[in-house]
C-alpha angles and dihedrals in degrees: 000000000000104000115233114241124250119236090264094052099077120173114257117176128192088254122048089223090063098058120125134191108212126231113178118200121190122189122185138167122246132186116324091012096292113159118234121200134206130175134183136180140147088278098056143292145258116210130205104333114177112227099217093146109137089227090063108091119237118257092254090053091049091051090050089053089053089060089050089051092052090050092051089056094043093052098034091238116176110246110184091160109024112195091217092059091053090048093051091048091052092047095053109024096030086081104084095211092055092045093051092047091050094050091046093050091047089053092051090051091051091049090053094045089243133124127245116248112200109200113196121202110180130178114252093266094049094041089074089068116096099243088178085081093066106135121232106257090203088087096047114201090354093064093113109136093009116106135182095233089058096046114109093228102040135065128189123207137161118246121229116247089224143337130228099184137062118267117253109214096155113108117239128239119242133301108053106223107227129187115196115196117197115190126182105144129176110268125207113273092249095052112117128202096026115119124188117228132195102263091184092055088051090046093049092049092048093049092046092050095046097037095097090054091046092050090048090055093242095112135035115195134195120185122205111193096166096057107185115153089249092052091051091050089050092051093050093045091053090065119071095231100011120244134324095213130031114198119186124192117178147063118335143164122219092265104028145029125232116235127164138254126232091280093053094254123138117276122175123225111203120218094257092057092042091054090052089053094048092049088066085077106073092183096048108140104166138025119190119194107192091171126112116303098331090159095051124096116262094231133035106274090218089063094061117086107239095200096051095035089211112158096013091138089063087067093062114107126226091255091049091053095046095052089055096048112025122007137036094219122038127173117200134172124241093195138017113277122205112248093246090059092045087056093056091045093051095046096053096037093059094039087058094046092048090051093057100261119144117254093257092049092048088050091051089053089051092049091052091050091050092050092049096043104141091206090080104024095190131093102268118158100233090120090066095057100084113081123195117211115194125201098177126067089269138347108270129192120274092216132033118258116290093006119203122213136191105255113239124212116247107252116201137146124276102246138200112183118177127177098003112147111199117193123215086227115096120219132193115268124239098234100195094039091049091050091051092050093047093049092053096044094043091054095244092116123063093237118094099193130047121194115196116197135170143118121307112277098029092111105255094147093043090051093054091044090052091049092050090049088056092050099048093099097044106046133057104220134028124186118183118176129171122209090250087070100032098046107008095173092054092047091050091052092048093047088052091057089068089057092047090250119158114246112249101236091185092055091048092051089050093061109113108246093224095046095099095051091043090053091050090051092050091050093049090048092051093046093052092048091051088053091056095254127131106232120205113272112231113260116218089239093056123096117220088259090054090051092046092052091052092047090049088052089062095040094055091057086074133051102263139175121200119192124185112190125210095001088157090078088091092056091044093053093045090052092054092048091046089053089053091050091050090049092050091049092048091049089054092050091051091049089054092053099041096087096062105019126074115243093239091056091050090050092048090049090051090051091050091047091051092049091050092049092050093049090049092050092050091051092049093048093048093046092241128141111278113254118249104263138154097227098096094082090052091051090051090052089050091051092048089050091059104058114187094032108144113254091235091062098042088081090057096057092096090056092046092049091047092052091047092052092047089054097048099037088053091053103038115098093185141018094253091062096059096089092044092049091052090050092050090049091052089051092049095044101039108010095249148012098258099118091189091059092044092050090048089056091048091050091048091053088049089057089052089049091049090050091053090044091051092051092048093044092055089048098049095041090067107092095217137103095300121116127182134208125193129182132198140151092242132030114284098231118195096001099118125025107217134128118270090252091062098052126063116197118201122188117198114210120192110289112265130226089243089062090050094046092053089052092048091050092055101037114025111042091162090075098047096086089069091064134234096273094055095043091049088062090055089050089073087071104027098040115170096337102131092186092057093048090050092051090049091052092052092052091046093051095046092048112025090185094054119131101245095192091056090049091050089052089055094045095047111022112196126251106200125220115225129178096231113097095357122127128190119260102266114228092015112113125200106282091038092069138026117278120252120229127193125188130195114188145094099245109072114086100205137349092235092055090045090052090052091049093050090048090052090051091051089051090051090055095044096248117148126232133042136255113232140181089207117091090194095051093113135251127318096050115153095209144342124231112221113231098225135090137155115272115263125190126230091275093053096256131135138170131256087240091059091049094048092047091050093050091050092051090045095054099079091048090061098211117203096213125029120187112204101195098174135075150181120219113225137170112268092225090062095046097109095051093046092050092051090055099039110107090204094068100073090047093049090047089055091053104047096086095057102022133056104223112207119187137183109256094219136249100243111107095181113124116252094026126118134187117221141238085022090060092059115101091233091063125074099223120205122201130202119263134182120246091264090059099254120129112268112249092239095049120108122240133182112190091187093059098028090235131187092043094212139004124226137175111301095210134073097187094104095047136068089249090076090076094063100055112113098212111009094173130222094292095044130255111303136157142072090310088065090046091052091052089055089053092050090053092048091051092051092053096043092049092049089058097041106028092164091070119107120230088261090049092054089048092052092047091053090050092049091050092055126094129216117271093210094258120098113268096002120118129186123211132197121197092232092056092053093048092047093052091049091051091049091053091048091052093043091052092050092050091055086078088063141278117316143166121272090250091054090045089053089052092049096048102032090229119145116250096249093046091047092049092055092047093049091049091053093046091048091051089053091048094242093123139016124226113205109200097169116120126004097308123067111215129192122200142162111275120257130259114324094030121137120238124217098274 
């Protein structure tokens, strides 16, 4: 223990500004939990005074107030008059002898020009109290809001209970050697209360804040963001006497920190092992644990018997233990600080230390900055969270006064960034994805190429930009180029697709074949010149490839990162042109048949061909045997009719023909229009019907693609310090020929609410009091916009009674989606854009509320993304709800004219899911005649290939009765079922027609959808309308996981996920079963590329770790996959012979 000084042993520092007058305060617990108080200074002492004053709260009450204090920090609650501060003031200064001694000692300190250092030594029970809240007794009863730790003449620290190392009073020489440890490992899927944080954001903030001190030579900083025990040992061993300061940011428990193992998984380091590690640094002066609650007791103090004192050591915090065994100054946290506040704390703490202040003075500066942080502007208690434990007599300065350092030059990468568009909007980071990209591009991972794919708006460019920002201080060269600068003509044509512009085939054919490689050479030449190198000048005898190889030879001598953004534009444009060529060919085939074949036969053949193509595509995508069909000869004829088509694209003819038929069969109102529609499609997609010219353009684009591939192949084949990143909406198949171990594929799915919630928990405590459920409803509007969430928190803290929904409406005003005048995004397939949902029915109150309810349901089932009614809500949306529906009267009725008009307006919008929540009951015997006269039927027929039509199955159980349109084959009819899966007694059923197709729960009361029903009735909203809404939600989630499925494929998956009801022909479906089957198929498809680790599988599928873990466990139990956990690497693979696939 640090011995208290006698009156004659006054503190004299080297610098007059560092003098302290000591005031030692000891608080212990006596019988029955009664506090006893002692105080000592140079003026006198007070020994063992029992605090039996009735105004002093009991120990149990004090401990309860500690929990209230922790909550006030966790929820950023303003506390202008904290009850705990008043209780601590009464406990200490309510004793007149202690108060008089304190005032006398303070006066002596003032007379000497010194400051008063209050050293608190509390028994383990009392040490859990936040003594940093001690009020300043100078102000008597009016001390509210005035605290000793914030007073200019007083400091408060905690005394060590003992010390097992020599004190280190000698000042250091500049620079201070700082080790920053950032730890955010992967936790097991079943771990609760662990929230990932963006370690690279923390690292960037730290480096930005400390950069002036580093450049001035006052501070030298190493950052370890892969903190295994071995890596930390290696870091310490690389310094002659270790580090002067150890700064930990990450997850922690009160008696241990959480590092990671070699696989990046969580591994705890108990305090004893941590102390051993820190003692490897003989000059260690300060340890800062910015992790969770590192100054809190491990166990609940109320659980330790005071009288027996058994288990008292379990109440010691990590900081308390480390000051005894390793370091003379240790800062711990007695609550969880938001990262923004940690940033302020870190900046001012190290500024103070680098300026020659003592540790306690630097901490006081940091506290004042935290208290005055303008970001909050209200009296929160974050400043009281840091706790300083002192093992020496007093906290001395690390550096002498007015230290001088040797300025260091600012080292950063030479950078060439072309075509990067950076928005002023800030979005949430994808922590795990960012870490994976950084590890590949920094050379820490074995892969040399990372390919990032995902729908538009999921943040692929932002992810690469963030990764490059992280690497700017550790690589020599950075080249970022977007397709708009690498191939401007191709980018212009792709951008035009979004405006429904026709690609200019002539302009594409005019692109110089060598332009891409020439551009790459010019960029490499410019980058090398910027780096001060002399690149090889092109010899007239060299081809562009020769020049590129020589340039690459110079580039690989340096650590270099090359990123090509949106390279998939080439594939996207080729796909559109190929669709035009298929349409033109098909139009010619129809023209040849028209003379001797009736139009209705031609149309029926086209429908059959489309169905066969879609079944074939589904089988290929699921890795299932191809169905026996007679379409292969026709595809061969198509391929032979397009001479010059690149071999790589010949295999995509079936997909192109399928998409062409979907387009025209959706538009054609009669058989005679089929040929004309195909011709129009060819004109829109390729600018004409000359297949030879279209194929020439496709082949020309292929040459451009091959040139880019050649340049990248030469670059990545060099086993040097060059790493490459590519982005695209869809996988870039066959672009680079490397082994699977050299390429890392990362698929970005729409950001999930769970990702957002973890970020909110760590960064915006002012919103947490509203609860996860309420905030998730706001997520529908705010999405991943970090700047909007931060603005919302500020308003909520400043006005606790504020209407958050009104504020959200102001921050993110809605832009509604209506059918009129809208066209689908040309060239964007499902999975590259949000889905579109249309609803016709009298029950939903408002599309925005329905969007929120569907989002809530997706959250409940662990599906990423959000449904929105706002077209301008930002990227990453799962689906849009169209703001248009037929008019229904107060009794829920409408007219056939209203329905037909709505369907006609809906057609150009090309919705993916259409809910038909209306119906007319007819006699089954008159079904055929009614169908022939129903004007809905042709419109529904035109929609089935691009839209999943879901209809209410009807609530008329009478035999011989049908409800249309649900009874039509084009409509996926859903009947009402009881919670046990049996058909509801009131639900209709036609055994002859097998309608409804499925049965689902007839109630919404246990789902978020219940909140959007306009008139639920006294008994709640039940019936086939509710069942159909369940089916709509299931389809949205399934399609988000498997966007390549056709409408028929989604319908079949839902049918396969259902279970028998016990009655012949009747099947019951639960949403969870459908989502689980879709996940299994997604995983199975990814594993067809070969075995991989769970982390790689998460990257390939876009599934969150906990969701993936549950899916793998279920698939393993069903013998669909095998998980090999032997050795260090965990591998997942498709099970051997006899295994069952996810059917």
